[in-house]
N, C-alpha and C positions, 0 to 999 in steps of 0.2 A: 504494499499500500504507500509506504513512504516513499519508495523507489519510483513508483508512477507520480506521483506528487513532484519529485525531483526533476524527472524526465521533462516534466511541463511548465517547469519554473516557478511552482506554484509553493508558497510558504505556509506551512502549518505550524498551529500551535497546541501542543497537547497539555492538559493541565491534569495533576493528581494531587491528591491531599495527601499529606504523610500524617499518619495515626502519632499523636501526642507521645507516645511511648514507643513508637516504632521506629523503623529504618526505612530510608529511601529504596526503591526496588532498583536493583543493578540490572535489570532486565530493560525497564523505561529509561535509565542512564545510557546505557548502550544504545538505543535507538535514535535518540536526540543528537543533533550537532550540539546543542548548546543545554544547560543545565541551570536554571536559576531560581534559587531557593529564596521565596518571601517569607517574613517573617516578623514579630514583634518582641521587644527586648526592652525590660524595665531599666531605664536611664534616668539619674536624677530625680527621682520621686514622680516620673511618668513614662508611659508606655510610647514606644518609637518604632514605626515601620523600618524593616531593614531588609537588604537583599544582598546574596551573596552568589558568584557566579562560580559554580563548582566546575563546571565544563564550558569550553569554546571552541570548539575543533578548527585546527587552522589560525588560531590568534592566539596571542599573548593577551593575559587579561587578569587584574587584579584577584588576589584570592581573600580580600579584607571583607569584613562586613561592613557595608556602607548603608548609611543612613538615609531615608527618603521621604519625601512627601507627595501627596496628590493634592495639586493646585487647580486653579482655574485656568493656569497655563500648561497643565498636563503633568507629569511625574518629574520631579527635581529630586536627583541624587545629589548628596553632599559629597564633594571633592574631599578625600582625606589626605 
């Protein structure tokens, strides 16, 4: 299925929920070219949205946890 989309230059996005006490699916990670984990963390007396890129094929990327906000202008990621 994914190869068919790639052959037609169609970008697909697969989302999955990770159980709070669970692990990510290695099979799902294998299928995708990129894996981005969205999460929340408790920082300085408030919850903050965060993202971590754990996989991005053929590209160098940050492995840090990045805070982000959803604003009227879209998603704004805080540069570290």
